[in-house]
C-alpha positions as CSV (number, residue, x, y, z in Angstrom):
1,M,0.1,-0.1,-0.2
2,R,2.0,3.1,-1.4
3,Y,-0.8,5.6,-0.6
4,C,-1.9,5.6,2.9
5,F,-3.1,8.6,5.0
6,L,-0.3,9.0,7.7
7,I,-2.7,11.0,9.9
8,A,-5.3,8.1,9.5
9,L,-5.3,6.9,13.1
10,A,-5.2,10.3,14.6
11,I,-8.2,11.4,12.6
12,F,-10.2,8.3,13.9
13,S,-9.8,9.3,17.3
14,F,-11.7,12.5,16.7
15,F,-14.8,10.5,16.3
16,S,-17.2,8.8,18.5
17,H,-16.7,5.5,16.6
18,G,-12.7,6.1,16.8
19,Q,-12.1,2.9,18.7
20,D,-14.0,0.9,16.3
21,L,-12.4,2.6,13.1
22,N,-8.6,2.1,14.5
23,S,-9.5,-1.7,15.2
24,I,-10.9,-2.0,11.7
25,Y,-8.1,-0.3,10.2
26,K,-5.4,-2.4,11.9
27,E,-7.2,-5.5,11.0
28,S,-7.7,-4.6,7.5
29,M,-4.0,-3.8,7.0
30,E,-3.3,-7.2,8.8
31,A,-5.4,-8.9,5.9
32,H,-3.5,-7.0,3.3
33,K,-0.2,-8.0,4.7
34,N,-1.3,-11.8,4.4
35,K,-2.7,-11.1,1.0
36,D,-6.4,-12.0,2.0
37,Y,-7.7,-9.5,-0.2
38,T,-11.4,-10.6,0.2
39,K,-11.2,-10.0,3.8
40,F,-9.4,-6.5,3.3
41,V,-12.5,-5.3,0.9
42,A,-14.8,-6.5,3.6
43,L,-13.1,-4.6,6.3
44,N,-12.9,-1.5,4.3
45,K,-16.7,-1.7,3.3
46,E,-17.2,-2.2,7.0
47,A,-15.6,0.9,8.2
48,L,-17.1,2.9,5.5
49,K,-20.6,2.2,7.2
50,L,-19.1,4.2,10.3
51,H,-17.4,6.8,8.5
52,P,-18.9,7.0,4.7
53,S,-16.2,9.5,3.5
54,Q,-12.9,8.6,5.3
55,P,-10.5,8.8,2.6
56,T,-8.2,6.2,3.9
57,F,-10.7,3.6,3.6
58,L,-12.3,4.8,0.4
59,Y,-8.7,4.4,-1.2
60,N,-8.0,1.1,0.4
61,L,-11.5,-0.3,-0.7
62,A,-10.5,0.8,-4.2
63,A,-7.1,-1.0,-4.0
64,G,-8.9,-4.1,-2.7
65,Y,-11.1,-4.1,-5.4
66,S,-8.3,-4.1,-7.7
67,L,-6.6,-6.9,-5.9
68,V,-9.4,-9.0,-6.1
69,D,-10.0,-8.0,-10.0
70,S,-13.3,-6.2,-9.5
71,L,-12.1,-3.4,-11.9
72,E,-15.6,-1.8,-12.2
73,N,-16.2,-1.5,-8.5
74,A,-12.4,-0.1,-8.1
75,Y,-13.2,2.5,-10.9
76,Q,-16.3,3.8,-9.2
77,T,-14.7,4.1,-5.8
78,L,-11.8,6.0,-7.2
79,K,-14.1,8.2,-9.2
80,R,-15.8,9.3,-6.2
81,L,-12.4,9.8,-4.2
82,L,-11.0,11.8,-7.2
83,S,-14.1,14.1,-7.0
84,W,-12.9,15.2,-3.6
85,N,-9.1,15.1,-4.3
86,N,-7.8,15.1,-7.7
87,K,-4.3,15.0,-6.5
88,I,-4.5,11.1,-5.6
89,D,-1.6,9.2,-7.4
90,Y,-2.9,5.9,-7.4
91,Q,-1.0,5.1,-10.9
92,K,2.3,4.7,-8.5
93,D,0.6,2.1,-6.3
94,A,1.4,-1.6,-7.2
95,D,-2.0,-2.6,-5.8
96,F,-3.7,-1.0,-8.9
97,N,-1.5,-2.9,-11.3
98,N,-4.6,-5.1,-12.6
99,F,-6.8,-2.0,-12.8
100,L,-4.0,0.1,-14.7
101,I,-4.1,-2.6,-17.3
102,S,-7.4,-1.5,-18.6
103,N,-7.2,1.9,-20.6
104,R,-11.0,1.8,-20.7
105,Y,-10.8,3.2,-16.9
106,T,-7.7,5.1,-16.7
107,R,-8.6,7.4,-19.8
108,S,-11.7,8.1,-17.8
109,L,-10.4,8.8,-14.7
110,D,-7.5,11.2,-16.3
111,S,-10.3,13.2,-17.8
112,L,-12.0,13.7,-14.5
113,V,-8.8,14.5,-12.9
114,N,-8.6,17.4,-15.5
115,Y,-12.0,18.4,-14.9
116,Y,-11.8,18.8,-11.2
117,G,-8.6,20.6,-11.5
118,Q,-9.6,23.3,-14.0
119,V,-9.3,26.7,-13.0
120,K,-12.8,28.6,-13.1
121,E,-13.3,32.1,-11.6
122,V,-16.8,33.2,-12.2
123,G,-17.1,35.2,-9.0
124,K,-16.4,38.9,-9.2
125,D,-15.1,41.3,-6.5
126,Y,-17.7,42.6,-4.4
127,A,-16.1,43.8,-1.3
128,L,-12.6,44.2,-0.1
129,F,-11.2,44.4,3.5
130,K,-7.7,45.5,3.6
131,D,-6.7,45.4,7.2
132,K,-5.5,42.0,8.6
133,R,-8.9,40.2,9.2
134,H,-10.2,36.6,9.5
135,L,-13.8,36.9,8.4
136,E,-16.0,34.0,8.6
137,D,-19.7,35.0,7.6
138,L,-21.8,37.6,6.2
139,V,-25.2,39.1,5.8
140,L,-26.4,41.9,3.3
141,L,-29.2,44.3,4.7
142,D,-29.9,46.8,2.0
143,S,-26.4,48.3,1.0
144,L,-24.6,47.4,4.1
145,L,-22.8,44.1,4.4
146,F,-22.2,42.7,8.0
147,V,-19.4,40.5,8.5
148,T,-17.9,38.5,11.4
149,D,-14.1,38.5,12.1
150,V,-13.0,35.6,14.3
151,Y,-9.6,36.7,15.4
152,H,-10.6,40.3,16.4
153,G,-13.9,39.3,18.0
154,E,-15.6,42.1,16.0
155,L,-18.9,42.7,13.9
156,L,-18.0,44.8,10.8
157,R,-20.1,46.9,8.6
158,Y,-19.2,47.3,4.9
159,N,-21.0,50.1,2.9
160,T,-21.1,48.9,-0.5
161,K,-21.9,52.3,-1.7
162,K,-19.1,54.2,-0.1
163,N,-16.4,51.0,0.4
164,E,-16.1,51.9,3.8
165,V,-15.5,49.6,6.7
166,A,-16.6,50.4,10.3
167,I,-16.7,48.2,13.8
168,V,-20.4,47.8,14.9
169,K,-19.6,45.9,18.1
170,A,-16.5,44.3,19.6
171,F,-17.0,40.9,21.6
172,D,-15.2,39.3,24.6
173,L,-14.8,36.0,22.4
174,P,-14.4,35.1,18.8
175,V,-17.5,35.7,16.7
176,L,-18.5,33.0,14.0
177,A,-21.7,32.6,12.5
178,L,-24.3,35.4,11.4
179,A,-28.0,35.5,10.4
180,S,-30.6,38.1,10.0
181,K,-34.4,38.0,9.6
182,P,-35.9,39.5,6.1
183,N,-36.6,43.4,6.6
184,S,-34.7,43.5,10.0
185,N,-32.6,46.1,11.7
186,S,-30.9,43.4,13.7
187,V,-28.4,40.7,13.1
188,W,-27.5,37.6,15.4
189,V,-24.0,36.5,15.9
190,S,-22.7,33.5,17.7
191,T,-19.5,33.6,19.9
192,A,-17.3,30.6,20.7
193,K,-14.1,29.5,22.8
194,I,-11.8,28.7,20.0
195,L,-8.0,29.0,19.9
196,Q,-7.8,31.0,16.8
197,S,-8.4,34.4,18.0
198,K,-6.7,37.1,20.1
199,K,-10.0,37.2,22.1
200,K,-9.9,34.5,24.7
201,G,-12.3,36.3,27.1
202,L,-12.7,36.1,30.8
203,P,-12.9,32.6,32.4
204,S,-16.5,33.2,33.1
205,S,-17.2,33.9,29.4
206,A,-19.5,31.6,28.0
207,P,-20.6,31.1,24.2
208,E,-23.9,33.0,23.3
209,I,-26.2,34.0,20.6
210,I,-26.1,37.7,20.6
211,E,-28.8,40.0,18.8
212,I,-27.3,43.3,17.7
213,D,-28.9,46.6,16.6
214,T,-27.2,47.0,13.4
215,F,-27.2,50.9,13.4
216,K,-26.5,51.6,17.0
217,G,-24.5,48.6,17.8
218,K,-26.2,47.9,20.8
219,I,-26.9,44.4,22.3
220,K,-30.9,43.7,22.1
221,S,-30.8,40.1,23.3
222,R,-28.6,37.4,24.3
223,I,-29.0,33.6,24.8
224,P,-26.4,31.6,26.7
225,L,-25.2,28.3,25.4
226,D,-23.2,25.3,26.5
227,D,-19.5,26.1,27.2
228,D,-18.2,24.0,24.4
229,F,-20.7,25.2,21.8
230,V,-19.2,26.3,18.2
231,G,-21.7,27.6,15.9
232,G,-21.3,26.5,12.4
233,S,-24.1,28.5,10.8
234,M,-27.5,29.9,11.5
235,V,-30.9,30.5,9.7
236,F,-34.5,31.7,10.5
237,D,-37.6,29.8,9.7
238,R,-41.0,31.5,9.1
239,D,-42.1,31.6,12.8
240,D,-38.7,33.6,13.9
241,N,-37.1,30.3,15.2
242,L,-33.4,30.3,14.5
243,Y,-31.6,27.2,13.9
244,I,-27.9,26.9,14.8
245,S,-25.6,24.0,13.8
246,N,-23.1,22.9,16.4
247,S,-19.7,22.0,15.1
248,T,-18.9,20.2,18.4
249,K,-21.5,17.7,18.6
250,P,-24.0,16.6,15.9
251,E,-26.9,19.0,16.9
252,I,-28.9,21.7,15.9
253,I,-29.8,24.1,18.5
254,I,-33.6,25.8,17.9
255,I,-33.8,29.1,19.4
256,D,-37.5,31.0,19.9
257,T,-36.1,34.6,19.3
258,K,-39.7,35.8,20.2
259,T,-38.8,34.4,23.9
260,N,-35.1,34.3,23.6
261,T,-35.2,30.5,25.1
262,I,-33.8,27.3,23.6
263,R,-36.6,25.5,22.2
264,Q,-35.1,22.2,21.3
265,K,-31.7,20.8,20.8
266,L,-32.2,18.3,17.7
267,P,-29.6,15.6,17.5
268,V,-28.6,14.7,14.0
269,D,-28.0,11.0,14.0
270,D,-24.9,9.8,12.2
271,G,-23.7,13.2,12.0
272,F,-20.0,14.2,12.7
273,N,-19.3,17.8,12.5
274,L,-22.2,20.3,11.2
275,Q,-21.4,23.4,9.5
276,G,-23.4,25.1,6.9
277,I,-27.3,25.4,7.1
278,T,-29.8,26.8,5.1
279,I,-33.6,26.7,4.4
280,D,-35.8,26.6,1.2
281,L,-38.0,29.4,0.2
282,D,-41.2,28.0,1.9
283,R,-39.1,27.9,5.0
284,N,-40.2,24.2,5.7
285,I,-36.9,22.2,4.8
286,L,-33.6,22.6,6.3
287,Y,-30.3,21.7,4.4
288,V,-27.2,21.3,6.7
289,A,-23.7,20.3,5.8
290,D,-21.8,17.9,7.8
291,Y,-18.0,18.4,7.1
292,I,-17.6,14.7,7.3
293,K,-20.6,13.0,5.9
294,G,-22.1,15.6,3.4
295,V,-25.6,17.0,3.3
296,A,-28.6,16.1,5.2
297,K,-32.3,17.1,4.6
298,V,-34.2,18.0,7.6
299,D,-38.2,18.3,7.2
300,I,-39.4,20.8,9.9
301,T,-43.3,19.8,9.0
302,K,-42.5,16.1,9.6
303,D,-41.1,16.3,13.1
304,Y,-37.5,17.0,11.9
305,Q,-37.4,14.0,9.7
306,I,-33.5,13.7,8.7
307,T,-32.6,12.4,5.2
308,W,-29.0,11.8,4.1
309,L,-28.4,13.0,0.6
310,Q,-26.6,10.5,-1.5
311,S,-24.4,10.3,-4.6
312,D,-22.8,7.5,-6.6
313,N,-20.3,10.1,-8.3
314,F,-19.3,12.8,-6.0
315,L,-17.8,12.9,-2.6
316,F,-19.4,15.7,-0.4
317,K,-16.7,15.4,2.4
318,G,-15.6,19.0,3.5
319,I,-18.5,21.3,2.8
320,D,-18.6,24.4,4.8
321,G,-21.0,27.1,3.5
322,L,-24.5,26.0,2.3
323,A,-27.3,28.3,0.7
324,H,-30.6,27.4,-0.9
325,V,-31.4,29.2,-4.1
326,K,-34.6,28.0,-5.5
327,G,-36.6,24.5,-5.8
328,N,-34.0,21.7,-5.7
329,Q,-30.9,23.8,-6.3
330,L,-28.3,24.5,-3.4
331,L,-24.8,26.1,-3.6
332,A,-22.1,24.9,-1.5
333,I,-18.5,25.8,-0.6
334,Q,-16.3,22.9,-0.3
335,N,-13.0,23.7,1.3
336,N,-11.9,20.6,2.9
337,S,-11.2,19.3,-0.8
338,N,-8.4,19.4,-3.6
339,P,-8.9,21.8,-5.0
340,K,-11.3,24.2,-3.0
341,R,-14.6,25.4,-4.7
342,V,-18.0,26.5,-5.0
343,I,-20.3,24.0,-6.4
344,Q,-24.1,23.9,-7.6
345,L,-26.1,20.9,-6.4
346,E,-29.3,19.7,-7.9
347,V,-31.2,17.4,-5.4
348,D,-34.0,14.9,-6.4
349,G,-35.7,13.4,-3.5
350,S,-32.8,11.9,-1.3
351,A,-30.2,12.1,-4.1
352,I,-27.9,14.9,-5.4
353,E,-28.2,14.0,-9.1
354,T,-25.9,16.8,-10.6
355,V,-22.9,18.7,-9.5
356,T,-21.7,21.8,-11.3
357,L,-18.3,23.5,-10.6
358,L,-18.9,27.2,-10.2
359,D,-15.6,28.9,-8.7
360,N,-13.0,26.1,-8.7
361,N,-9.2,25.9,-8.0
362,L,-9.0,29.8,-6.8
363,N,-5.6,31.3,-6.5
364,T,-5.3,31.7,-2.7
365,T,-3.7,29.7,0.0
366,S,-6.7,30.7,2.3
367,E,-10.1,29.1,1.9
368,P,-13.5,30.1,1.2
369,T,-16.0,29.7,3.9
370,N,-19.5,30.9,4.1
371,G,-22.0,32.7,1.7
372,K,-25.7,33.7,1.3
373,Y,-27.8,33.6,-1.9
374,Y,-29.8,37.0,-2.6
375,E,-32.4,37.0,-5.5
376,K,-30.9,40.2,-7.3
377,L,-27.5,39.7,-6.6
378,G,-26.8,36.1,-6.6
379,F,-24.2,34.6,-4.4
380,L,-22.1,36.4,-2.2
381,Y,-19.3,34.5,-0.3
382,L,-16.1,34.9,1.7
383,A,-13.4,33.7,-0.7
384,N,-10.3,33.7,1.2
385,S,-10.8,33.2,5.1
386,S,-7.6,33.0,7.2
387,W,-8.2,29.7,9.0
388,P,-5.2,27.6,7.3
389,H,-2.8,30.3,8.6
390,Y,-2.5,29.7,12.4
391,D,0.1,27.6,14.2
392,K,-0.7,24.6,16.4
393,N,-1.3,27.0,19.4
394,G,-3.7,29.1,17.4
395,D,-1.5,32.0,17.1
396,A,-1.8,34.0,13.8
397,I,0.7,33.5,11.0
398,F,0.3,37.2,9.9
399,E,2.7,37.1,7.0
400,K,0.3,34.5,5.3
401,W,-2.9,36.3,5.7
402,E,-4.5,38.0,2.7
403,E,-6.8,41.0,2.3
404,Q,-10.2,39.5,2.8
405,K,-12.4,39.4,-0.2
406,V,-16.1,38.7,-0.6
407,L,-16.9,37.7,-4.3
408,Q,-20.2,37.8,-5.9
409,I,-21.5,35.0,-8.3
410,H,-24.2,36.5,-10.6
411,P,-27.3,34.5,-10.7
412,D,-27.4,34.2,-14.4
413,T,-24.2,31.9,-14.0
414,F,-26.2,28.9,-12.2
415,L,-30.0,29.8,-12.4
416,G,-31.4,27.7,-15.2
417,Q,-28.6,25.3,-15.3
């Protein structure tokens, strides 16, 4: 096995099934060593039931299929894996010798590698923040663009007519997710205790959801959350309930903003690390991105029935931002992929039928994070957040920070596709 993720065991321990995955991994490698390739395939398939997108197991499964001469299955597995990382160099792995003999498969995969690696830059400059910033989420209210700055723990306001930036409010902790109601003069921000910030807060500081008056910068309400809560994203339903994905445990917090109380903590079964959350135009269906597993659909009208969306051809690992556009269309920011990109998804029932590259392989060492869809403007998203440029202690590596950009993908680019 030439291609083996060296950090695999460290990654496995992050998850609740970590010990099971470690055990399966060790047993599978023993089977490979003993040339029991049928068992090797079976063990990797078992692991993928626990962790459907883990790249090590996907790669090893493809290799196993090649070793047992199940070439079509090897091809289908590699096709999914290359959709997430087009730099995987399986051609130099002797385990794929059986597979590489057939030009029928390799030519097709070479074409996919080129497709997923292409440079596409349909997004146009919309806003620029020139100071040392680490932006995470955004909301547009009329001509004012509000963004959260993780490192400085600030809510910023960008006047799109004057290209001016102002600090609306500074907080004791880093600020992450941001949301607003239609036609509102308030925004809601989430705070969290994370390393990547100069704002560590007092020992008594706790994560909150805070409502801010956008003009006066005054706090209108605040809802305390668990000490380990890290908000991934937020969205409102039609009844002014605020849904917040929790990145530290697979749950969605539902807040009644009329009473400023937590209505419910909705567990997302089989989830790992929730990030982007969005809602359809009727505000009945939630879509939530799991950074590990993919995208789930949550039906508010049916007692929060959860359905994980499936795809045979594309691996949806590493989706951060997520936005509903119309009908069955979603826009997703996939930043734990190679390359990083903005993609359009078309959903049919419980399946994602079509994936279209919008912005792809952008010229940045940072990463896109979150965005919002607006009917007249299209998709506005943060294109180069500073997340990759901290050291292991959470200290900023400022020399690698870039001027933060908000890009606009015009609706003509993706509507009607």
